[in-house]
matplotlib code that plots the C-alpha trace (Angstrom):
import matplotlib.pyplot as plt

x = [0.2, 1.3, 0.0, -1.7, -0.7, -0.9, -4.5, -5.6, -4.6, -5.8, -8.0, -7.1, -4.5, -3.5, -5.4, -4.9, -6.1, -6.2, -4.8, -5.9, -3.2, -5.2, -2.1, -3.0, -1.0, -0.7, -1.7, 0.8, -0.5, 0.1, -1.8, -0.9, -0.1, -2.8, -4.7, -4.9, -5.8, -9.0, -9.1, -8.5, -9.6, -7.6, -9.5, -8.9, -9.6, -11.9, -10.2, -10.0, -12.4, -14.9, -14.7, -14.6, -17.3, -18.6, -16.2, -13.1, -11.3, -9.7, -12.9, -12.4, -14.1, -13.9, -13.4, -14.7, -11.8, -12.1, -9.3, -9.6, -9.1, -8.4, -10.5, -9.0, -10.1, -13.2, -14.4, -16.3, -16.2, -15.3, -18.1, -15.5, -18.6, -19.8, -16.7, -18.7, -18.4, -20.8, -21.6, -21.4, -24.4, -27.0, -26.1, -25.6, -28.1, -30.9, -31.1, -28.5, -27.0, -23.9, -21.8, -20.5, -22.3, -22.3, -23.5, -24.8, -21.3, -20.5, -18.4, -17.8, -18.7, -18.8, -21.7, -19.9, -20.7, -23.7, -21.5, -22.4, -26.1, -27.1, -27.3, -25.6, -24.3, -23.8, -25.7, -24.9, -25.1, -27.6, -26.9, -29.6, -27.4, -29.4, -28.5, -30.0, -29.0, -28.8, -29.7, -28.6, -29.1, -32.4, -33.5, -36.1, -39.1, -38.5, -34.9, -33.9, -30.7, -30.3, -30.6, -29.7, -32.7, -32.9, -33.6, -34.4, -32.0, -30.9]
y = [-0.1, 3.5, 5.8, 9.1, 11.4, 14.5, 13.8, 12.3, 15.5, 18.0, 20.8, 19.4, 20.3, 19.4, 16.1, 12.4, 10.7, 7.4, 7.0, 4.6, 2.0, 2.2, 3.8, 6.5, 9.6, 12.9, 16.0, 19.1, 22.1, 24.3, 24.9, 25.9, 29.5, 32.1, 29.7, 29.1, 26.4, 26.7, 23.8, 20.9, 22.3, 24.6, 27.8, 31.0, 33.9, 36.7, 40.0, 42.4, 44.9, 42.4, 41.2, 44.8, 46.2, 49.0, 48.6, 50.8, 52.3, 49.0, 47.0, 43.0, 41.2, 37.2, 36.3, 33.2, 31.2, 31.9, 34.6, 37.6, 40.6, 44.3, 46.8, 50.4, 52.9, 53.8, 55.1, 57.6, 59.0, 56.5, 57.0, 56.2, 55.8, 52.8, 51.9, 51.9, 53.7, 56.4, 59.4, 62.4, 64.8, 65.9, 69.0, 71.7, 70.0, 70.1, 73.9, 74.8, 78.1, 78.5, 77.1, 73.4, 70.3, 66.3, 65.1, 61.7, 60.2, 61.7, 64.1, 67.6, 70.1, 73.5, 75.3, 78.7, 82.0, 84.5, 86.7, 83.9, 84.0, 87.5, 90.6, 93.9, 93.9, 90.4, 88.6, 86.4, 82.7, 81.5, 78.3, 76.6, 76.9, 79.7, 83.4, 86.3, 88.6, 92.4, 95.1, 98.3, 100.7, 102.4, 105.0, 103.6, 105.8, 108.8, 109.0, 106.0, 104.1, 103.0, 99.1, 96.7, 95.9, 92.3, 91.4, 88.2, 85.8, 86.1]
z = [0.0, -0.8, 1.8, 1.0, 3.9, 2.1, 0.9, 4.0, 6.0, 3.5, 5.0, 8.4, 11.1, 14.6, 14.5, 13.9, 10.8, 9.2, 5.6, 3.0, 4.3, 7.6, 9.5, 12.1, 11.2, 12.8, 10.7, 11.2, 13.3, 10.4, 7.0, 3.8, 2.8, 3.7, 6.2, 9.8, 12.1, 13.6, 16.2, 13.6, 10.4, 8.0, 7.6, 5.2, 7.5, 6.3, 5.5, 8.5, 6.6, 6.6, 10.3, 11.4, 9.3, 11.5, 14.4, 15.3, 18.1, 19.1, 19.2, 19.4, 16.7, 16.2, 12.5, 10.8, 11.6, 15.4, 15.7, 17.6, 15.5, 16.7, 14.8, 14.1, 11.4, 9.8, 6.5, 8.4, 12.0, 14.9, 17.7, 20.7, 23.0, 21.1, 19.1, 16.0, 12.6, 11.9, 9.7, 11.7, 11.7, 13.9, 16.4, 13.5, 11.3, 14.0, 13.4, 16.1, 14.7, 17.1, 19.8, 20.3, 21.2, 20.6, 17.2, 16.8, 16.8, 20.3, 18.6, 19.8, 16.6, 16.3, 14.4, 14.1, 15.7, 15.3, 13.2, 10.5, 11.2, 12.0, 10.0, 10.8, 14.6, 15.2, 18.1, 21.0, 21.2, 23.7, 25.9, 23.6, 20.4, 18.9, 18.2, 19.8, 16.8, 17.4, 14.8, 16.5, 19.2, 20.0, 22.3, 24.8, 25.6, 27.8, 27.0, 29.3, 28.5, 25.2, 24.4, 21.5, 19.2, 18.5, 14.8, 13.2, 11.7, 8.0]

ax = plt.figure().add_subplot(projection="3d")
ax.plot(x, y, z, "-o")
ax.set_aspect("equal")
plt.show()
């Protein structure tokens, strides 16, 4: 009998098998190039991008061969609160005119200043993220102290 050890171990690793001559042989713990040993079967691991789809910031995922993969970058923004990739938006897009706040990716974003929103005179950014625009100075009735008049946003 001519043993078929290579064929008997094809796709197998780190296990004992019986060849065509009835002999028990040990398959090596390593696999062919590009494959890894997943317990006792040779496996071709998915690309890191496939395993980590949507994950970032050091999040761990297990690939199709049982290996732990550390996920890093994103094609968008990495939400460091959830370690997932997302598309930034929300704070300024939700009609905030000025100041800073957190967007849907938990990133601090700036919406600019009231100089960008108000006509002449600028304005004051309120805690709510909206501008109180000023148009100029007017005299109050009875000659009392002057005050700045609010004006509508552009």
